[in-house]
C-alpha positions, 0 to 999 in steps of 0.5 A: 733286761735280758738275763742268762740264768744258769741252772734255770731248770733246778729248784731255785733257778726255775723260780727265778725264771718263772718270776723273771718271765712274769715280770716281762724280762727276757730269760735265757735258761742254760742248764745241763739237765743233770739228775735234779733238773726238770724242764717241767719246772719252767713249762709255763714260762717256756711258752713265752716268746721272751724265753730261750733254752740252752742245753749246756754244761757250765764246764763247757767253755765253748758252749758258754761262749756260744750262748753269750754270743748268740743271746747277748745278755745284760746280766748273768744270774749264776745258780747252777750248782751241785747242792745236796750236802749228803751227796757231797759227802759220798761224792765230793768230786762232782761238787768241785767240778761243777761248783768250782771249775764250772764257776771259773768257766762261767766267769771267764766266759762272762769276762770275755763277753763283757770285754768284747762288748766294751766293758759296759758298766750296766753288765752284772754277774750275779753269783748266788750262794749259800749261808753254809759257807759261814759254817755253824753258829752257836745258840745265839748270833747271826751271819752277816756279810762280814762273817768269816768263811768256815765251811764244814762240808764238801758242798759248802767248801765248794761254794765258798771257793766259788764265792772267792773266785767271783770276788777275785774276778771283780778285784783283779779284772774289774768284772761287775759282780754282785753276790748273795748268800741265802738261807735254806729254801723250800717251796714248790718244785723242791727236788724230792731228796731234801728234808721238806719234800722227803717228810711230805712224801714219806708221810703220805706213803706211810714211811718213817720220817727220818730226823738226823740226830736229835732234831735240834739242828736249826735252820732259817727257812726262806720261801723260794718265791721270796728268794727269787724276788730278792735275787731279781732285786739284787741283780737290778739294783744291788750295788756293784761289788756288794754282797747281800745275805738273804734270809727268811727270819724264820728259824726252826729246829728240824724237829719243830719243822717236821712236826709243823708239816705233820700238823698241816698234813693231819688237817689236809690229808688226815690218816685213818688213825693217829697223826703223821707225827707218829712216823717220826724216827730219829736216825744217825746224824750226818757227819759234820752236821752244822748246828745252826744257821741264821741270817741277818738280812739288815743290809738287803732290807735297808739298802734295797727294801726287801723283806720276806712276804710269808712266815714259815707257817704260811709257806709250809702250808702253801708247799704242802698244798702244792705237793698234794696237787702235783703228784705226777711231778714228784712221782716221776722224780722219785725214780731218779738215782739216789732219791729216797735213799739215805746218803752221806753216811760215810 
């Protein structure tokens, strides 16, 4: 299978690229290389004769048409997106441009290509989205594929809009689509502005470990390599027009998560005195901060046989090990705009 992956130099996209190449697929990585992208994420995969890179923006229709014409993919895995909630609070326009308008251009380019190929039933447009489109949960309950959309941040609203566009293109034009909505990802190559890498790197630097509010916000944590496995399974075997929620079944509050990371670091890179948990600091909460996310993955488990391979404790240990072993990678990224600054306080 030849797959066109958008955003393949990003965090989740690069995990998909690496796994797809490892499994013998042909991969075309289309990425605009904005601030959160890094070609080092796919450096090993790029050595494969099955890998090709296209430097293009998903808002550039002419570039998209050229990529489809040159590479003739069997499927699209659309991951390219602005994804940092705090940045969306400070600058929502970029999220509308990329996540909404960019998805529109991807759909139109894919539709034109699919039509020119004779509308093959085997083609797939796989749109990768987030559980944040569903809004927030109370103390109980889980998001299912039938949960009504209720996004609460500019980021989640832009992803909800993109989900609706994909569904509309399937219903109106017959474009063969599958959709997935995932819980919070973590793991190797996570850009150092998100919670887990911030905690690891601030801890090592002797800085405060900032926790929004009282740390009670709950997320369902999904190891990125497990997510990549699920995404490839869906694009290969998912039912046409079907959506699948992908979750790690690993709910933890932010405070629990940070304390777990501190405990791992205490063992692997102990301080001279005290614990890394001594650096925990509570800061003003993010505006509109959703209280709890949790996914019911019954559909993907029962229909496709997928389940996560690691617990959050196992995944966090693997993640810490990776950051400790890859200092050159994260130090270079820390110099990029906004990294290490508190964003989203408007």
